[in-house]
C-alpha positions as CSV (number, residue, x, y, z in Angstrom):
1,M,66.1,76.1,43.6
2,T,65.3,77.6,47.0
3,R,66.5,74.5,48.9
4,S,69.9,74.6,47.2
5,S,70.2,78.3,47.8
6,A,69.4,77.8,51.5
7,F,71.9,74.8,51.7
8,A,74.6,77.0,50.1
9,F,73.9,79.7,52.6
10,V,74.2,77.3,55.5
11,L,77.5,75.9,54.2
12,L,78.8,79.4,53.8
13,A,77.7,80.5,57.3
14,A,79.2,77.3,58.8
15,G,82.5,77.9,57.0
16,C,82.7,81.4,58.4
17,G,81.6,80.4,61.9
18,P,85.0,79.8,63.5
19,N,86.0,83.4,62.6
20,W,83.2,85.0,64.6
21,G,83.9,86.3,68.0
22,P,87.1,87.6,69.6
23,R,90.4,86.3,68.5
24,P,92.8,84.9,71.1
25,S,95.1,87.5,72.5
26,N,98.8,87.1,72.4
27,L,99.4,90.1,74.6
28,P,101.6,91.3,76.3
29,T,103.8,91.6,73.2
30,P,107.4,92.5,73.9
31,L,109.3,93.6,70.9
32,R,113.1,93.4,70.5
33,P,114.6,96.1,72.8
34,D,116.3,97.8,69.8
35,A,113.2,97.8,67.7
36,V,112.1,101.4,67.1
37,V,108.3,102.0,67.2
38,R,106.4,105.1,66.0
39,I,103.3,105.7,68.1
40,W,100.6,108.1,66.9
41,S,98.5,109.4,69.8
42,G,96.5,112.6,70.0
43,G,98.0,114.2,67.0
44,E,101.6,113.5,68.1
45,V,104.1,111.0,67.0
46,K,106.3,109.4,69.7
47,T,109.4,107.3,68.8
48,W,110.2,104.7,71.4
49,H,112.2,101.5,71.7
50,A,112.0,98.7,74.3
51,V,108.3,98.7,73.7
52,I,105.8,96.4,75.4
53,V,102.2,96.3,74.3
54,T,99.6,95.0,76.7
55,E,95.8,95.0,76.5
56,I,95.8,98.0,78.8
57,S,98.7,100.1,77.7
58,V,101.8,100.6,75.5
59,S,105.0,101.3,77.3
60,G,108.5,102.1,76.1
61,I,111.5,104.3,76.4
62,P,112.0,107.4,74.1
63,S,114.4,106.4,71.3
64,T,116.7,109.3,72.3
65,M,117.4,107.6,75.7
66,P,119.4,104.4,76.3
67,V,117.4,101.1,76.4
68,T,118.8,100.5,79.9
69,C,117.2,103.7,81.3
70,D,114.5,102.3,83.7
71,S,113.5,105.7,84.9
72,C,112.7,106.8,81.4
73,V,109.8,104.4,80.8
74,L,106.6,106.1,79.5
75,R,103.1,104.6,79.2
76,I,100.1,105.4,77.1
77,P,96.7,103.8,77.6
78,R,95.7,101.7,74.6
79,T,92.6,103.7,74.2
80,Q,94.7,106.8,73.4
81,V,96.9,105.1,70.8
82,D,95.7,105.8,67.2
83,S,98.3,103.6,65.5
84,M,101.8,102.1,65.8
85,K,104.4,101.1,63.3
86,V,107.7,99.3,63.8
87,V,110.5,101.3,62.0
88,K,112.7,99.1,59.9
89,V,116.4,100.0,60.3
90,D,118.7,99.2,57.4
91,Y,121.8,98.2,59.4
92,K,124.0,97.9,56.2
93,K,123.3,101.6,55.4
94,L,123.8,102.5,59.0
95,N,127.2,100.7,59.2
96,A,128.3,102.3,55.9
97,L,127.4,105.7,57.2
98,K,129.4,105.0,60.4
99,F,132.4,104.0,58.3
100,V,132.2,107.2,56.2
101,G,131.9,109.3,59.3
102,L,135.0,107.6,60.9
103,V,137.0,108.2,57.7
104,A,136.0,111.8,57.7
105,V,137.0,112.2,61.4
106,A,140.3,110.5,60.7
107,I,141.1,112.9,57.8
108,V,140.3,116.0,59.8
109,A,142.3,114.6,62.8
110,E,145.3,114.0,60.5
111,G,145.1,117.6,59.2
112,V,144.9,119.0,62.7
113,V,147.9,116.9,63.9
114,C,149.9,117.9,60.8
115,A,149.1,121.6,61.4
116,L,150.2,121.4,65.0
117,L,153.4,119.6,64.3
118,D,154.5,121.6,61.3
119,P,152.5,124.9,61.2
120,H,154.5,126.2,58.2
121,N,153.8,123.2,55.9
122,G,151.4,124.3,53.2
123,Q,150.2,120.8,52.6
124,C,148.5,120.4,56.0
């Protein structure tokens, strides 16, 4: 009984052996430039895009700035990053919201033009 238990333990240890030790690093990891990433660091949440993760640091541009702003790049040492999460953007909802916004602007603009051209018209 003890030989079979020892043999089972050796097989189990051999099967888990390749998972021991460090995993291969695939850093630096550039994300899509338009991917928005939330970074938790020191009790703050930063929202960046054009994020690049290396073994030493995380760099990116604040999401309020254009992706092309090279002078806006910020860096945080990896040791100060608590966690990161890529924010999923629902482009269908975003496009629908843009469409509704454009329709609202068009309605208001039509009312303004109507009021300017015929100020005594009660329907404007």
